[in-house]
Phi, psi and omega in degrees: 000318179297321180295319178296322181296318182292330181261010183292145177296323179299318179296320180294318177295319177297319178299321177298313180299316180296319180299314180296318179296315181298317179297319179296315180296316180298318180295318179296316179297317179299315181296317180296314181296315182296315181292316180296316179300318180295319179295319179296317179297320178297317180294318178297317178299318179294319179297316179297320179296317179295318180298316180296321180295315180296315181298316182296320181293316180290326178296318177296322177296318181290327183288340184247006179224149182274353179206181183259010179297137179078015181276347185302317178301321178295319178298315181296319180295316179297323179294319179295317185289326183259342182080008180258154170279129182242126182229133174243132175226165174287177181298331177264020172069027169277131186296138174252310178204143180220126182284344181279150176295155185299326182278353183240018182276127178260160180300144180283150178293164181293330184248131179284154178291325179192167174248120181272101181218109182294346178264357177212075186289138175281108185296331182293328181264329184264356181087174183291133177235024176055042175086345180273111183265011175264127183298134183294341181280349178278083182279326178059232183288352178275357181289128185287153173284168181300319182295315180297320181295320181295315182296314182291328179294321179294318179296319181295320181293323177294322177296317179296318181296320179297315180294320180293329179295331180261014173087018180256130179285119182224149181217141177264125180241131183262127179284164180303330179283354179104354181280126177280150178222135182266126178249135180230087181300125177083003181230129180235019181283179183244010180294146180064017185295143176243102183298330181297333180292335183266348181274140177295145174280178180296319179297314181293324180297315179298316181294321181292323178295319178298317181293321179298320180294318179298319180293316181296322178297320179295317181292322180296319179299333183258007175077029181245156177290163183276167180227164174249123182267143173261172183297328179274014176070014168281163186218157175224147179297144177288133184289347177277358186295141169252338179261150176291158180257125177268115184301320179297320178293325179298314180298316181294315181292323178297319180295313181292324179293319178297318179297316179298320182289322185274342186307317181290347186258357181238163179288148178295156181300141180225151178274135180249126176243123180244115181270175178293158178304134183295330181250024183290131175241147180297107181284132179286128179289346182257054175285163184262042174289162182302316178298320180292323178296317177296320180295316179297317179299321178296318179295314179299316180297320179296316179295317179296318179298316179298317180298315181296315182297313181294318181295316179296318179299313179292322178299319178296321178296327179281319187286323185302308178292330178293321177296318178297321179293320178295317179298318179295320178296321178294324177293322176296318178299326180281357177108003180274094183286349180267006182294133178223161178236141182285131179271118185246358182210175180247012180274194182299321180292321176297318178292326175297320178296320178297316179296321178298317178297319177296320179296317179296319179296318179293322179295319177297320178295315179296323178295319178296316180294323178297317178297317179296321181294319177300318178296319179296316179298316178300320180293315182295324180280331184295320185297306179295323178295321178295320178297314179299313180297317180298315178295320180294319178294321178296320178292321180293328179276356180079014180288319178238147180285144178278069184257188183296326180296320179294317180297320178297320179295317179296322179295322178298317178293322179295320178296323177296318176300315180298322179297317178297315181295319179296318178297318178297323179294320177297316179295321179295321178295319178295317179298322183275358182074021183258008181277113182264137178247132177252093189274135175215160175297126181241136175281111188293317182300316179295322181296320181294322179294321179297319179295317179297320178296319182296327183260004182297316181299315181295320179295317178299318180298326180273358180074031182246134178274117181252124182224158178240131182240101180233142180301150184299323181274007177081172181262334188101190183251160175227141179279110183201169172279112186299324181293313182290323179294319177297322179297317180296313180295321179298320178297320179293316180294315181300317180296319180294315180297323183295325186257013177255127181288163178305139182092351179276180181229150173232124184239127177252120181238152176223140181203165177249130176237110181055243182257023182231153173254130183244125177244124183237138177239114182245141178228168178246038181282201184283349179078181184234138178296147181302322181289341180266347186301319180295346185255006186296337181263005176286151181289136177063012181276136174223148177294332180282114183293337181279000180059040179292123182262021182296332180275354179080185180090154182264349184083010182243352187300311182291327176297322178293321178302315181297317179297318180292322177297315178296322180296331178271004181079018181246203182207163176223137181230160179231136175230146182203145171244113187301128181089354182241330180142179184225159178224121177250128185240124178253121182244124182236144177296132184285151176247176179275121182300140175081354181261119186276122180228137177229140177205154175238120188228138175271124184264146175230065183284162175267111182286143175279152179073199183222000000 
């Protein structure tokens, strides 16, 4: 059952529907996830960009001012441009500036978005600074005076002009402290050099000396030799050193010294809180932009293509066996009883093909049996008709006298013909369901005695002892059609007497078994071969292949017995030991003795043979 369920056509159609549904759901989910993820990434990217922009602007403000006074306009501008709420507080969360109106301020989160400290830059928001966390805009005491800046700018411009005159691309770039620097991409020569541009100014010299002192003091405390700093903060060991110089200590001391030197020139560290956009609305990830429309169209086309491919594949699997089945049915209609269809599956169509093949096989069998029956009927009718015709022609030619003996012989042949025709009529009625039974309570013992009396003369003539064995207290009654029941028993007795040699015996017994009446006819004839036993109830069947009619009979008696037994709701069986005799048992459902019942019923028995 489980195997049939797995190969069922319904299951395959259900699997197709589930597959299409799963693909549709998966495609929809993929599109939703992909679009939503992309939208989230865009929003996150925009948020990070806005945060970095706000942080960078405030960091530059802190690097160039010693305090946060006057920062509110910058905070308000950043809030307007980014749509975020921007709040600055001190380290202990005292407000410095807030872009939100006083009546719309919500409590700040527990964690700040960043700490704005030009001496400890957040690399994640400010970008890579190659390990230097001090903002380059924090020039402090290195910031040039106006006069120094003017003088160096003039020298730088003259240097640039000289280089450009000889075809070298040069540009003057001003550092946050005000010092100009000439850049020459791809050129490392010394032509047009201005040595004054590389020398520290008075302001820078004082600041560099102060920084050098701070570094040396730090190194001395740690037991390291002193160094000499250049304007670009590179260093060389002091030639007066007696102690070795630890490069790691130099880097550490230089960093701490710079922070100590710059601290008075920059704003104190402040906490930065960046809120969500004030006018932020939940953006729908399923907007109808051109990329999304193309993406949706691609997904729909993919699902439709998959549906068409799967449906066509399954449809071909369904149509191919149906076409073969139709072609086979058309061949059967044209008279080809050998038409068969190849079974290729275990689903409903495969089982239909199996049933069709079984039907075709049964039809071929019935056609063969019908042909044999027509031949048998022709043979059975031909013999008496030939005898009648032969005797009549002989009498007409004067070969034999038309006396009483001739008339008796012709009457015997006519009665045989009538017997065959009556038997055929009974079988035809049974096959058509037109055999009516008039059931009444019948005394079985009395019926058996009547049959034995009727066949007694024939048995005596054949030298066969015919006896009836019924219990002294009788069998009781059975509800049956007495005429048809007598006909069935008579056929069994007649058949037994016919096939029992002289000196043999035929015994008719009756008994009750539970709720059934059993009538048995046993003979001591030649018996039936085991291979022939299943066919004894077939029409016109005889064990003698030559169709010798020497024993008499139409070949329909046992077939009629089986039909009558089935019509009464009973059964008939045959047992035989070849060379010893046969036993035919008729079993009928028992009735209540003495209770009169009448019924008229149309029987639809299964006739044996064809």
